[in-house]
N, C-alpha and C positions, 0 to 999 in steps of 0.2 A: 693810192695807197702800195705801199712797199711789198715784195716779197714775201706770201704768209708758208707760213712750214710751220705744222700740225705737230705733236706729239701727246702719246696716249701714258699714263701715267697709273700702274696699278695702288690703290692704296686702302685701304681693311676696311670692309664693307662696300665698294664702290670702283667703279673707272673709270677717270678724268679725262677728257679730254682739254689740249687749250691751243693757244696759237699765239706763236711770234712772228709781228713782223719789225724784221731788222736784222741787222748782223749780232748776235750776243756777241760776237770776240771785243767788238769796239762801244760796248754799251760798260759805260763810267770813266772811257780813255778822258772824254774831254768832260768831264764833271759833270754830264746825266747819264743819271743810273736807266736800271729800267723803270719806263714807267707800268703801272699791271691798271687796266682796271676794270673794275669786279660791279654786279649788282647781284641776285638773287630772290626770286628765283629766275631773274632774266638771264637769259642766254647771253655768250659772247656777239652774237648777232647784234642786239644792242649799239653794240660802241663802235661800228662803222661809220658811222659819219662822225662823233666826237675822234675817237681816232685818226682820223683820215687829215687830220689839222695837228697831228704829230710826227708825220713822215721825215724830219728830222731827229725823232727819240727810234731807240727801241719800245715796242708797246708790244704786249701782254694781256691777251685777254684767255675766259677760261669759261666752258658750262660748268655749275654749279653739281654737287651729286642731285640727281633722280629725273635733271633735267636737259634735253636735248641730246647731246652724242656722251652725257657722262654717267654711266648708267650705274642703279644701285643694286649690290650685289646681295646684302645682308637680307633685305627683307623689310626693312623695318618701314612703320605705314607713315613715321614723325620724325626730323632731323632737326638739330638746336646749333646753334650757333656756333658752338666750342669744335662739333664736326667738322662744319663748312671750313673755321675757322684756323683746324687743322691740315685740313689738302692745301688750304693755302698756306700752310706752311711746310708742306711736302710740292709745292709747286715751286714755290720760291728756291729750295734748298736746289731741285732739281736744273733749271736754272743754271745756278752756280756760278753766280754773277755781281756776287754781295749782296748788300743792301740794297731794295726797291722802293722809287715814290708810287705809293698804291690810294688811285679814286675809288672809294667806293658808294656804291648812291644806297639808296632805300636798306633790303635787310643784306647788300654787300659791306655796306657801312656800319653795319650792326656786327657783320661778321668780322670788320675790320676791327671794332672794336677791341676783341674776343681777342683776333690777333696779337693786336699792339701788345694789349695788356698781360699775353703767356709769352709772347719771342719780340722784342720789344727792338729787339738786335737786327731784325731782319727786316723794317721797315725804316728810311728813311727818313718821310713827310707821309702823311698820312692824312688825304682828304675824304674826311667824314660826310658826305654830301645827305641829310635829309636822314637821319635810322632812325625808323619809327620803333625806338626802344620807349616805351609806355610805362615804365618800369622810374623813369625820371619825372612825369608829369606830377603836379598836382592830384592833378583827376586819376591818377593811377588806376585806384579802385573800377569807377568806371568804367575805364579805357579798357582795363583788361576784362570786364562783363562783356564789354560791348567786343571784341576780339571774338572772348570765348566764343558769342554770340554768332556770332559767321560759319567759326567753326562746326557749331551746334547745327547750325543752318542747312550745311552741307550737306553734312552728314546726314538729315531728316531730308531736306529736299530737293538739292541735288543742285547743282552751278547756276542758273539762273537767281533763284531769290536768296544766294547767298552774294555772288558776286553783285547784284545790286545793294544788298548791305554794305557791301567793300565800298563800292563805288560812293554811297553817300555819309558811309564813316568818315574815308577819306577827303573827302573832299568839304567836308561841313567844320566850319571857321568856332574857333571857342572851343573852353571847354565840355565834357559833357556831364548835364543833370544828373543826378540821385534817382529823378525818373525817366530816363533812356528811355527804359522797355514799354512805359505806355505812349512813348509818340505811335504815329502810323507807321505804316509798314512801306519801303519802294516796293513797288511795282518794276517786276524784271521787264516786262513790255514795253517802261518809260522812259528804259535806256536801253533797246536795242534789245535785250536780253532772252535765253528761248523760255518759255513761262514750262513745261514738261519738263520731268525728271528724265534723265536717258539712262540712268543709273551708274554713271560711272563715279566711282567714288577716290582717285585718284591725282587731282588736280595740285600740282606744285604748291601753288599758292594758301586752295585754300583748304586742301588737309596736311601737307605735309612741311609747312616751313608756318603758318599764322601763329599759332601757339609759340614756338618757339622762338622766334624770331622778336614778337611785341614781348614778352614774358620776360626777353633777355635783361637779367639788372648785370652792366656792368661793373668791372671792379674800379672804381674810380680811384683810390690811393694807390692802386699798380699803375694806373694810365699817367697820374698826376708825376709820377717818378720812374715813367717811360723816359727815353734817350730818344725818342722818336718825337722829331716836332707834328704836332696836331694840329688840324685848323677842322672845324666845324661849320658847316657850312649848311646855308634853306635859301631855296628859289624867292625872289623877289616879290612871287606872283602870289605865294602860297601864303606870305606871312597869314597866323591863325587858326593853320591846317594842321592837323593831327602831327603828322613825320618833321613840318619845321617847329613846330613846336616842343617837339621831344628834341629836335635837335639845338633849340635854343635851350632846353634846362639842362643838354648834354654838357653845353660850352658853358655854362655860366658851375654848374660841378666842379666842372676842371678849371674855373677859373678866369678862363679867354673869350674872350668879343666871339661874338656869332657873324662867323662871312658871309654876306647875301653877295650870290649869283643869281644870272638876271635867267628869266621865266622862271619855271614853274618845276615839280619835283621831276618830271618827267624834261626836265628843259634843252639836257645835250639831245637829246632826238632828233633826227632830221627826218623824218615818213617812217622808219623804223615801228612796227606794227601796227600801222596804221595814226600815229600822236606826230606831232612836230613842235618840237621846243624852238630857242635863240640859239643853235647847234653853235655857229661863227663865236655869237658873242662868248657864250659859254668857254667853250677852248679858248677863247682870249684870258678870261676870269683865270680861270683851271694855270694858264700857264701863270697868269703874273704869282697866284698864290704859291706854284713849285719856285718858280724864279727868286723867289723871296727870302729862299732858305740859304 
C-alpha cells in the first residue's frame, strides 16, 4: 500500500477520521477520480486487502460515526442512513478533489443510496454491494419485523442471543414467512457466541444501525433521475440471502440489471475480522465495473 494520510473532520454530532492513500493532487488528472470504499458499521480496517489492489488510484476509507476512531458526541443511541450520507458528503467536500467513485458495501451501500439521492453531483459512479434495505423486498413487513426482533433481543438479552439471530437471518435463503416468529430460536453457543449477558448495550450493529439501515426507504425517483451512474451488485454465493435479495429488488426498482460479483457478502475481505472472501477476483470485478464508465 502507498503512504497513508489520516485526517480528522469535525461534523455535527461526531468527530470523523478518514484515510487517504495516494496523492490527492494527482486524483482525476488521468481520468481516474478518487475511489472511496465505505462500509457500515464496518471501519476502514475492513478495506485493507481490497484497497491494496488499487495502488494506481487515490483510495479513501473512513470509520463511520460511532465506530472505530470516529467518535459520536451527540449521545444519540441510533443512527440513520441520512446522517451517514451527510458525513460522506462532508468527507467528499473536505477532499476537494471533485466527484468520487464510490463503492459501498452492506450498510455502506445503503448510506451511499441516501448520498446519491441527495447529492448526485458528488459521485460519478456508485457501486452498491448488497444494500440490506429490506423496504424494497416483497416480504418487507416480515423482514422488518425480523430485524426489529434482533434489536429487541439485544436490548433484552445482550449480544450473544441477538448476534445468533442476526447470523441466522442474514444467511437464510428465501423470503420470510408470516410464521417466522414460531421458528426455533438459534443457540448462541452453536455460533461460538457468549451465552451470558455482559450488560453492555453499545454494539454499533445491533443497537446503533440495524433498524435505521434495514428500515431505510430509498428515494427511487431521485436515484433514477441522478446524474450518478449506479451499479447494484450482489455476491454469487449470496443468492437468495436477505442482502442479495434486497440488492436485486433495488436494481429492479431502478430499472437496471443486477451485477454479480465473486464470492459472498464479505467477498472483498482477505482475512480481516477472521473472514475470507475472494479479494483478488472481487477487486478485478470492481475495476471492470468502474472502467465501464
